[in-house]
LOZA-657612 format. One record per residue (C-alpha): x, y negated, z negated. Coordinates in steps of 0.5 Angstrom, whole numbers, padded with zeros to 4 digits, always signed. Layout:
XYZ;...
//
This chain:
+0132-0345+0008;+0131-0347+0015;+0136-0353+0015;+0135-0354+0023;+0128-0357+0022;+0129-0361+0016;+0127-0368+0016;+0131-0374+0017;+0135-0376+0011;+0133-0383+0007;+0137-0387+0002;+0132-0388-0003;+0130-0395-0006;+0135-0398-0002;+0135-0406-0003;+0132-0409+0004;+0137-0414+0004;+0143-0409+0005;+0140-0406+0011;+0145-0406+0017;+0142-0411+0022;+0140-0407+0029;+0146-0408+0034;+0148-0406+0041;+0150-0398+0040;+0158-0400+0041;+0157-0406+0037;+0153-0403+0031;+0159-0397+0031;+0164-0402+0030;+0160-0406+0025;+0159-0400+0021;+0166-0398+0021;+0169-0405+0019;+0163-0406+0014;+0162-0399+0011;+0164-0401+0004;+0160-0408+0004;+0155-0405+0000;+0159-0403-0006;+0164-0409-0005;+0158-0413-0007;+0157-0408-0013;+0149-0408-0011;+0148-0401-0009;+0152-0395-0011;+0148-0389-0007;+0151-0391-0001;+0150-0384+0002;+0144-0379+0001;+0148-0375-0004;+0142-0374-0008;+0138-0370-0002;+0145-0367+0001;+0147-0363-0006;+0141-0360-0008;+0140-0357-0001;+0147-0354+0000;+0147-0351-0007;+0140-0348-0006;+0143-0345+0001;+0150-0342-0003;+0145-0339-0008;+0140-0336-0003;+0146-0333+0002;+0151-0331-0004;+0156-0335+0000;+0161-0334-0005;+0160-0327-0007;+0166-0323-0007;+0165-0316-0004;+0167-0310-0008;+0172-0305-0006;+0168-0300-0001;+0163-0305+0000;+0166-0309+0005;+0172-0312+0002;+0177-0312+0007;+0183-0310+0003;+0188-0311+0009;+0188-0319+0007;+0192-0322+0001;+0188-0323-0005;+0188-0329-0010;+0185-0328-0017;+0183-0335-0020;+0181-0336-0027;+0178-0341-0031;+0179-0340-0039;+0173-0337-0042;+0168-0343-0044;+0165-0343-0050;+0158-0345-0049;+0156-0350-0054;+0149-0353-0055;+0152-0360-0053;+0153-0358-0046;+0159-0360-0042;+0162-0367-0042;+0166-0370-0036;+0173-0367-0039;+0171-0360-0038;+0170-0360-0030;+0177-0362-0030;+0180-0355-0030;+0174-0352-0026;+0174-0357-0020;+0182-0355-0020;+0181-0348-0019;+0175-0349-0015;+0179-0353-0010;+0184-0348-0010;+0179-0342-0009;+0176-0346-0003;+0183-0347+0000;+0185-0340-0001;+0178-0337+0002;+0179-0341+0008;+0187-0339+0009;+0184-0332+0010;+0185-0329+0002;+0180-0325-0001;+0178-0329-0007;+0176-0327-0014;+0173-0333-0017;+0168-0331-0023;+0165-0335-0029;+0163-0332-0036;+0162-0334-0043;+0165-0333-0049;+0159-0333-0054;+0160-0329-0060;+0163-0333-0066;+0163-0338-0072;+0160-0344-0068;+0154-0341-0066;+0152-0337-0072;+0153-0344-0076;+0148-0347-0071;+0143-0342-0072;+0144-0342-0080;+0143-0350-0080;+0137-0349-0075;+0134-0343-0077;+0134-0340-0070;+0137-0333-0069;+0144-0334-0065;+0142-0330-0059;+0137-0335-0057;+0141-0341-0058;+0147-0337-0055;+0142-0336-0049;+0140-0343-0049;+0147-0346-0049;+0149-0341-0043;+0143-0343-0039;+0145-0350-0040;+0152-0349-0038;+0150-0345-0032;+0146-0350-0029;+0151-0356-0030;+0156-0352-0027;+0152-0350-0021;+0150-0358-0020;+0158-0359-0019;+0158-0354-0013;+0163-0350-0016;+0164-0343-0012;+0163-0338-0017;+0161-0331-0016;+0155-0331-0020;+0154-0324-0019;+0160-0322-0023;+0157-0327-0029;+0159-0323-0036;+0158-0325-0043;+0161-0322-0049;+0155-0322-0053;+0152-0317-0048;+0152-0310-0051;+0154-0307-0044;+0160-0312-0045;+0162-0311-0052;+0162-0303-0051;+0168-0304-0048;+0171-0308-0053;+0169-0303-0058;+0173-0298-0054;+0179-0302-0054;+0179-0302-0061;+0178-0294-0062;+0184-0294-0057;+0188-0298-0062;+0186-0294-0068;+0188-0288-0065;+0195-0291-0064;+0196-0293-0071;+0195-0300-0068;+0189-0302-0072;+0189-0301-0080;+0186-0303-0086;+0190-0307-0092;+0189-0312-0097;+0192-0318-0095;+0192-0325-0098;+0187-0329-0093;+0184-0336-0092;+0177-0335-0096;+0172-0340-0095;+0166-0339-0100;+0161-0344-0096;+0162-0341-0090;+0163-0334-0093;+0168-0332-0088;+0176-0331-0088;+0179-0336-0083;+0185-0336-0079;+0191-0341-0081;+0189-0345-0075;+0182-0346-0077;+0184-0349-0084;+0186-0356-0084;+0189-0360-0090;+0186-0354-0095;+0179-0355-0092;+0175-0351-0086;+0176-0354-0079;+0169-0353-0078;+0165-0356-0084;+0170-0359-0088;+0169-0354-0093;+0174-0352-0099;+0179-0346-0097;+0182-0341-0102;+0187-0336-0101;+0185-0329-0104;+0187-0322-0103;+0182-0318-0099;+0182-0311-0096;+0182-0313-0088;+0182-0310-0081;+0189-0311-0078;+0192-0310-0071;+0199-0309-0071;+0201-0314-0066;+0208-0314-0069;+0210-0307-0066;+0210-0311-0059;+0214-0317-0061;+0220-0316-0057;+0216-0314-0051;+0212-0320-0052;+0218-0324-0053;+0222-0321-0047;+0217-0321-0042;+0216-0329-0042;+0222-0330-0038;+0218-0327-0032;+0212-0331-0032;+0211-0337-0028;+0208-0341-0034;+0210-0348-0037;+0216-0348-0041;+0213-0351-0046;+0208-0346-0047;+0213-0340-0047;+0217-0344-0052;+0211-0344-0057;+0210-0337-0056;+0217-0336-0057;+0217-0340-0064;+0211-0337-0066;+0214-0330-0065;+0220-0332-0069;+0225-0327-0068;+0231-0327-0072;+0237-0323-0074;+0239-0322-0081;+0240-0318-0087;+0235-0316-0093;+0239-0316-0100;+0237-0313-0106;+0237-0317-0113;+0236-0314-0120;+0231-0318-0124;+0234-0319-0131;+0233-0323-0137;+0237-0329-0140;+0242-0324-0143;+0243-0320-0137;+0239-0314-0139;+0236-0310-0133;+0228-0311-0133;+0227-0305-0128;+0225-0309-0122;+0229-0311-0116;+0227-0317-0111;+0228-0316-0104;+0230-0322-0100;+0231-0323-0093;+0236-0328-0090;+0239-0330-0083;+0245-0333-0087;+0248-0327-0091;+0255-0331-0090;+0252-0336-0095;+0251-0331-0101;+0256-0334-0105;+0252-0341-0105;+0245-0338-0108;+0244-0341-0114;+0237-0339-0115;+0231-0334-0112;+0224-0337-0110;+0218-0332-0110;+0212-0334-0106;+0206-0335-0111;+0202-0329-0108;+0208-0324-0109;+0206-0317-0112;+0212-0317-0117;+0210-0324-0120;+0206-0322-0126;+0212-0317-0128;+0217-0322-0127;+0213-0328-0131;+0215-0329-0138;+0210-0330-0144;+0212-0337-0145;+0212-0338-0138;+0205-0334-0136;+0200-0340-0137;+0204-0345-0132;+0205-0340-0127;+0198-0338-0127;+0196-0345-0126;+0201-0346-0121;+0199-0340-0117;+0191-0342-0117;+0193-0349-0114;+0197-0345-0109;+0191-0341-0107;+0187-0347-0104;+0193-0349-0099;+0193-0347-0092;+0200-0344-0090;+0201-0350-0085;+0200-0354-0091;+0205-0350-0095;+0211-0350-0090;+0210-0357-0088;+0217-0360-0088;+0215-0367-0090;+0211-0365-0096;+0214-0366-0103;+0217-0359-0106;+0213-0356-0112;+0215-0350-0116;+0215-0347-0123;+0220-0343-0127;+0218-0335-0128;+0222-0334-0134;+0226-0329-0131;+0233-0328-0128;+0237-0324-0122;+0244-0322-0121;+0247-0324-0115;+0251-0318-0113;+0256-0322-0109;+0258-0326-0116;+0255-0322-0121;+0252-0329-0124;+0245-0329-0127;+0241-0334-0123;+0234-0336-0125;+0227-0334-0121;+0223-0339-0119;+0216-0339-0116;+0214-0344-0110;+0209-0345-0105;+0214-0347-0099;+0215-0339-0099;+0210-0335-0096;+0208-0328-0098;+0207-0326-0091;+0213-0328-0088;+0220-0324-0089;+0219-0320-0096;+0216-0326-0099;+0222-0328-0103;+0228-0332-0101;+0235-0333-0104;+0236-0341-0105;+0242-0344-0102;+0241-0351-0103;+0248-0354-0100;+0246-0351-0094;+0238-0351-0093;+0234-0358-0093;+0228-0355-0097;+0232-0351-0102;+0237-0358-0103;+0230-0362-0104;+0228-0357-0109;+0234-0356-0113;+0235-0364-0113;+0228-0364-0116;+0229-0359-0121;+0236-0360-0123;+0239-0353-0120;+0246-0352-0118;+0249-0354-0111;+0255-0350-0109;+0258-0352-0102;+0260-0345-0099;+0261-0348-0091;+0265-0353-0089;+0264-0356-0082;+0269-0355-0077;+0271-0362-0077;+0271-0363-0084;+0266-0368-0084;+0259-0368-0087;+0254-0372-0092;+0255-0370-0099;+0248-0372-0100;+0245-0368-0095;+0245-0360-0094;+0249-0358-0088;+0245-0352-0085;+0250-0351-0079;+0256-0346-0078;+0263-0347-0080;+0269-0345-0084;+0267-0341-0091;+0270-0343-0097;+0268-0342-0105;+0266-0335-0102;+0270-0330-0106;+0270-0325-0112;+0275-0320-0115;+0270-0316-0119;+0265-0315-0113;+0271-0314-0108;+0268-0319-0103;+0272-0325-0100;+0270-0329-0094;+0274-0335-0095;+0277-0338-0089;+0272-0334-0084;+0268-0337-0079;+0260-0336-0081;+0258-0331-0076;+0264-0327-0077;+0263-0328-0085;+0255-0326-0084;+0257-0319-0081;+0262-0318-0086;+0257-0319-0092;+0252-0315-0088;+0257-0309-0088;+0259-0310-0095;+0252-0310-0098;+0250-0304-0093;+0256-0300-0096;+0255-0302-0103;+0247-0300-0103;+0245-0307-0104;+0242-0308-0097;+0241-0307-0090;+0242-0311-0083;+0235-0313-0081;+0231-0316-0075;+0225-0320-0077;+0219-0324-0074;+0215-0330-0076;+0209-0326-0072;+0205-0323-0077;+0200-0317-0076;+0193-0320-0073;+0188-0321-0078;+0182-0318-0074;+0176-0318-0079;+0171-0324-0080;+0165-0323-0086;+0160-0326-0081;+0154-0323-0077;+0155-0326-0070;+0160-0321-0068;+0162-0314-0065;+0161-0309-0070;+0167-0304-0072;+0165-0297-0069;+0167-0294-0075;+0163-0291-0081;+0165-0289-0088;+0163-0282-0091;+0160-0283-0098;+0163-0278-0102;+0170-0279-0100;+0170-0286-0097;+0174-0284-0091;+0174-0288-0085;+0171-0284-0079;+0171-0287-0072;+0165-0286-0068;+0166-0282-0062;+0166-0286-0055;+0160-0283-0053;+0156-0287-0059;+0158-0294-0056;+0156-0299-0056;+0154-0300-0063;+0150-0305-0063;+0148-0311-0068;+0142-0310-0072;+0136-0315-0072;+0137-0320-0078;+0132-0325-0080;+0137-0327-0086;+0144-0328-0083;+0147-0333-0088;+0153-0332-0092;+0152-0328-0098;+0156-0332-0103;+0159-0326-0106;+0164-0324-0101;+0160-0319-0098;+0158-0320-0090;+0151-0321-0088;+0151-0315-0085;+0150-0312-0092;+0143-0314-0092;+0141-0309-0086;+0141-0304-0091;+0137-0299-0086;+0143-0300-0081;+0148-0300-0086;+0146-0293-0088;+0148-0287-0083;+0150-0280-0082;+0157-0278-0079;+0155-0274-0073;+0161-0269-0073;+0160-0267-0081;+0153-0269-0082;+0155-0273-0088;+0152-0279-0091;+0156-0285-0089;+0155-0293-0088;+0158-0297-0083;+0163-0303-0083;+0160-0309-0085;+0165-0314-0083;+0165-0316-0075;+0171-0317-0070;+0173-0324-0069;+0171-0329-0063;+0178-0327-0060;+0176-0320-0059;+0172-0321-0053;+0176-0326-0050;+0182-0322-0050;+0180-0318-0044;+0175-0321-0040;+0179-0322-0034;+0179-0315-0033;+0172-0314-0033;+0171-0319-0028;+0174-0314-0023;+0169-0309-0024;+0163-0312-0029;+0157-0307-0027;+0161-0301-0029;+0158-0297-0034;+0163-0291-0034;+0170-0294-0035;+0173-0301-0037;+0175-0302-0030;+0176-0298-0024;+0183-0296-0023;+0183-0298-0016;+0180-0305-0017;+0185-0307-0022;+0190-0305-0018;+0188-0309-0012;+0186-0315-0016;+0191-0315-0022;+0194-0319-0025;+0191-0326-0025;+0194-0330-0020;+0192-0337-0023;+0190-0338-0030;+0188-0345-0032;+0186-0348-0038;+0187-0352-0044;+0194-0352-0048;+0190-0351-0054;+0190-0344-0053;+0198-0343-0052;+0199-0339-0057;+0193-0335-0060;+0189-0333-0054;+0194-0332-0049;+0199-0328-0054;+0193-0324-0056;+0191-0322-0049;+0198-0321-0047;+0198-0316-0053;+0192-0312-0051;+0194-0312-0044;+0201-0309-0046;+0197-0303-0050;+0192-0302-0044;+0198-0302-0040;+0201-0296-0044;+0195-0292-0044;+0194-0293-0036;+0188-0297-0036;+0192-0303-0032;+0198-0303-0027;+0201-0309-0029;+0205-0311-0035;+0202-0318-0036;+0195-0321-0035;+0197-0328-0032;+0202-0329-0027;+0201-0337-0026;+0199-0341-0032;+0197-0348-0031;+0195-0353-0037;+0190-0359-0035;+0191-0365-0039;+0185-0368-0043;+0180-0373-0040;+0180-0379-0046;+0174-0383-0047;+0174-0390-0044;+0178-0395-0047;+0176-0398-0054;+0178-0405-0056;+0179-0407-0063;+0179-0414-0066;+0181-0416-0073;+0178-0421-0077;+0180-0424-0084;+0175-0425-0090;+0173-0431-0088;+0171-0429-0081;+0177-0432-0077;+0180-0428-0071;+0187-0425-0073;+0191-0423-0067;+0194-0415-0066;+0201-0418-0066;+0201-0422-0072;+0206-0420-0077;+0201-0419-0083;+0199-0412-0084;+0193-0411-0080;+0190-0406-0085;+0188-0411-0090;+0183-0414-0084;+0176-0412-0082;+0176-0408-0075;+0171-0410-0070;+0169-0407-0064;+0169-0411-0058;+0165-0410-0051;+0169-0409-0045;+0166-0415-0042;+0169-0420-0047;+0176-0417-0046;+0181-0419-0040;+0188-0417-0039;+0194-0422-0039;+0201-0419-0037;+0201-0412-0041;+0196-0414-0046;+0189-0415-0047;+0186-0421-0050;+0179-0424-0052;+0176-0428-0046;+0174-0434-0050;+0181-0434-0054;+0187-0431-0050;+0191-0432-0056;+0188-0427-0060;+0191-0420-0058;+0187-0414-0058;+0188-0406-0060;+0186-0402-0054;+0186-0395-0054;+0183-0389-0051;+0180-0383-0056;+0179-0376-0054;+0171-0375-0053;+0167-0373-0059;+0160-0374-0061;+0162-0377-0067;+0166-0383-0064;+0160-0383-0059;+0165-0384-0053;+0162-0377-0049;+0160-0378-0042;+0155-0373-0040;+0157-0371-0033;+0149-0370-0031;+0149-0378-0032;+0155-0379-0027;+0152-0374-0022;+0145-0377-0022;+0148-0384-0021;+0154-0382-0016;+0153-0375-0014;+0157-0369-0016;+0162-0370-0010;+0164-0376-0013;+0165-0374-0020;+0169-0368-0017;+0174-0373-0013;+0174-0378-0018;+0177-0373-0023;+0182-0370-0019;+0184-0377-0016;+0185-0380-0023;+0192-0377-0024;+0196-0371-0024;+0192-0365-0026;+0197-0363-0032;+0197-0371-0035;+0192-0374-0040;+0188-0379-0037;+0183-0384-0039;+0176-0384-0036;+0173-0391-0033;+0166-0391-0030;+0168-0397-0026;+0174-0392-0023;+0169-0387-0020;+0166-0393-0015;+0172-0393-0011;+0172-0385-0009;+0164-0386-0008;+0166-0391-0003;+0171-0387+0000;+0166-0381+0001;+0161-0386+0004;+0166-0389+0009;+0167-0382+0011;+0159-0380+0012;+0159-0387+0016;+0165-0385+0020;+0161-0379+0022;+0154-0380+0022;+0154-0388+0024;+0150-0393+0021;+0143-0392+0018;+0137-0394+0021;+0133-0401+0019;+0129-0397+0014;+0135-0394+0011;+0134-0387+0014;+0139-0383+0018;+0138-0379+0024;+0140-0372+0025;+0147-0371+0029;+0153-0375+0029;+0157-0381+0033;+0163-0377+0035;+0164-0376+0042;+0167-0370+0046;+0173-0374+0049;+0180-0371+0049;+0184-0374+0043;+0190-0378+0044;+0197-0376+0042;+0196-0382+0037;+0190-0379+0034;+0193-0372+0034;+0199-0374+0030;+0195-0378+0025;+0191-0372+0024;+0196-0367+0023;+0200-0371+0019;+0194-0371+0014;+0193-0363+0015;+0201-0362+0013;+0201-0367+0007;+0194-0364+0004;+0196-0357+0005;+0202-0358+0001;+0199-0362-0004;+0193-0357-0005;+0198-0351-0006;+0203-0355-0011;+0196-0358-0015;+0198-0365-0013;+0190-0366-0012;+0191-0374-0013;+0196-0375-0007;+0192-0370-0003;+0186-0375-0004;+0190-0381-0002;+0193-0378+0004;+0185-0377+0007;+0184-0384+0005;+0189-0386+0009;+0186-0382+0015;+0180-0385+0014;+0183-0392+0014;+0186-0390+0021;+0180-0387+0024;+0176-0393+0023;+0181-0397+0028;+0179-0392+0033;+0175-0393+0039;+0172-0386+0039;+0172-0381+0034;+0173-0374+0038;+0169-0368+0035;+0175-0364+0035;+0179-0369+0030;+0173-0370+0026;+0172-0363+0025;+0179-0361+0023;+0178-0367+0018;+0171-0365+0015;+0175-0358+0014;+0181-0361+0010;+0176-0365+0006;+0171-0359+0004;+0175-0356-0002;+0174-0363-0005;+0167-0365-0003;+0164-0359-0001;+0157-0362-0001;+0158-0367+0004;+0162-0363+0008;+0157-0358+0009;+0152-0363+0011;+0157-0366+0016;+0159-0359+0019;+0152-0357+0020;+0151-0364+0024;+0157-0363+0028;+0153-0357+0031;+0155-0351+0027;+0150-0346+0024;+0154-0343+0018;+0157-0345+0012;+0164-0348+0013;+0166-0344+0007;+0170-0338+0010;+0172-0343+0016;+0180-0343+0018;+0183-0348+0014;+0187-0353+0019;+0194-0352+0020;+0199-0357+0022;+0202-0357+0029;+0210-0359+0029;+0209-0362+0035;+0205-0368+0032;+0209-0368+0026;+0215-0371+0029;+0216-0379+0029;+0215-0381+0036;+0218-0388+0034;+0224-0391+0031;+0227-0397+0028;+0232-0400+0032;+0237-0405+0030;+0239-0410+0035;+0246-0414+0035;+0248-0420+0038;+0255-0421+0039;+0256-0415+0034;+0252-0419+0028;+0245-0416+0027;+0240-0421+0028;+0233-0416+0027;+0230-0410+0029;+0225-0407+0034;+0220-0401+0034;+0222-0396+0040;+0220-0390+0043;+0225-0384+0041;+0226-0383+0048;+0227-0391+0050;+0232-0393+0055;+0237-0398+0055;+0233-0403+0060;+0226-0402+0056;+0230-0403+0049;+0233-0409+0052;+0226-0412+0055;+0223-0411+0048;+0228-0414+0044;+0228-0420+0049;+0220-0421+0048;+0221-0420+0040;+0219-0427+0037;+0225-0427+0032;+0230-0424+0037;+0228-0428+0044;+0231-0435+0041;+0238-0432+0041;+0237-0429+0049;+0233-0434+0052;+0238-0438+0057;+0244-0434+0055;+0248-0431+0060;+0250-0423+0058;+0257-0420+0059;+0255-0413+0057;+0250-0409+0053;+0252-0403+0049;+0247-0398+0047;+0247-0392+0043;+0240-0389+0043;+0237-0388+0037;+0242-0392+0033;+0243-0399+0036;+0243-0404+0041;+0249-0409+0042;+0248-0415+0047;+0255-0419+0048;+0253-0426+0051;+0258-0429+0056;+0260-0435+0052;+0263-0439+0058;+0257-0439+0062;+0253-0441+0055;+0258-0447+0055;+0256-0449+0062;
//
């Protein structure tokens, strides 16, 4: 692209009335500086500088010259320089494209990437696509289009939108989880898990959605229906692939401490893993007369000290022993209850606020500590997937058990007394204390008077020595259900021999096992995956034995491909190994990882698990994948105003004492709303208060803002700057289209500060209005204070305050008589990570032939950061009468002269005799008047 011969820039469709009148050069410059924002202030022109010509040109330049390509090791990469790997969480390319909330995190990582490049770092800043999964398949089913075509279209749309925002990604490293060259290595990782016993098959209770025809994760089920589509979900046992993430529970927990992550995210992972120490106890099942039924119920408890307070047992509806524990009289009730429980998600079942339900099994158990017969109940607040699927209920000391016992009139025995002796007899006391009612002569166990912790140890020792149980560490974390009955996912690299049903893994040289082409990929409705329809693909031969075999027809979940993509970006074209050891050793781990807090548990936990496995087998050199994690906040839609009307159409104020639920709601346009104090009211009737609220952007609410529209009207640099200026990166913020005009005016002022005013026809001449004058000390002081502040704020991701600092610089620069080139060049570099298109154009106009992307970021010089002036208090006869502004090195005479000419102080000195002056440099000036002379 021949940038040196381009035509003058034009302001298209500029209203003639807004053209700047022709003035002599110096007056024109001054007029431009003072009136640069007049157009925007008048609200008549938004395109106050030619971004619509500048931005496409520089995007084409970056692409043509591969400006942001990161060389490979051995291909020009200077490994003596420090590295910085900055990564966005893998986006899912939906058909809806981006909305303005998406670029928030992308802009932050781009600013950091540009900043680090200019500081001399080798920066790895890639982009790719997490494109397998249920949403793509559902859309394909609805439209009758193969998911590979819709996925490709969506990726193209996302890529185009991201490029239009000027993000400095290394597009040479672009990857997609749907490419066989990528998922070959996902399958390879699965084989390594299989070799180490970390992948296995088991029949487990799962969330089955008949309408979607697949198993769903707990997080994909809300109130008993699928998150996508709202279809009913039931619990049923199915044979599934599982990954033994629980084997890494302790390491996943311990290594959190060393991560630079938000403490809230680390705490969420700790709670999800849920490590607890306790004991497993065995209760013998008996009938009502105490006759042994030949079954033993194993329960897990973190409070073995409360065993004397256990008045009943509870088993989960899916407990394997439930059929044998159910009496004939109760069988119908139990089966009806368990059938209802299958339609609830685990989240619903464990919700603390919901009313507890259950049914008596008809059987009993013997409490080993007391020898008493206690009933066995079935209740859905106990989960088959946690612990042993059965609990001993101690209603006096557990709120859920207490609520259940009250409802079904079961005994409540208090066995723990608070240390201070005070507790509410109507509530469960769940804390530690002093044991009571806890001895039995027949069992020989006595823990009365002991502290809870000591009693727990004694009970555990007692059950171990008597064969009733053992010490146990338990986790809430369950093994990862790793199969989906869908078409659009990675095939499992295994076959099953027809004659024996033995599972045989493929050899590594058979990878990738690619998905077959299917015209019909809809759910079968029988629970069989859609891949069963690919009969020719399913039928195969084991290459080792030559025996007939069949392929696995479930596919891996979407999480599979997103677990390790950060490694592939280091070496995306390697066909012989997942990632080259030298490249991984140089680039790993990810230094800054930015994404939404909604991925705080599943994606991050799964990725950490796979990374640790890869560490154990020598593929990676670090224990953790992501060194620093940053969660950006949400950008909410514009504020919506709601008014209320009664049945006769009259307005009802939102602060009315009446229940607003009884009134009709009406959305009020923003132009009919005004603000009084902290409240929004109707312009036509200020007595009617409105509800004002911003909602998460969604198509259903119709509040989605398309970034393409914003870029078209204001430019990409304005969008980038506004998203950073709205508030702290980690906070949620409310979008305001009106708010973007402020940062657009700032960019316009910056443009005219450097380029000058347009000609009468709206065009801009090439070049700038900067001068070769030597900058003054004050100009350098303003510049270097800005450099110091912006550098610090970028480093600490306080982008909004960095922008404020640059706005202050521009305000100061407009007051100067000249703009020295050396000062303006430094400021352009300072602004470039935030507004890369505008600054590239200004850099070119300042006489540079190369992109500024790899120029050195300005460094603040301490000589200019020292304050040269200070506020000096002035006293008259020992009483402070005012202050003056003086140089730090100000002499006594100079300080007195300034005080004598100060409007406020001169009235105390004029015509007065002065006996002496007391001057402490930098501290105070005290003038002692001659009182006698003053009287004469």
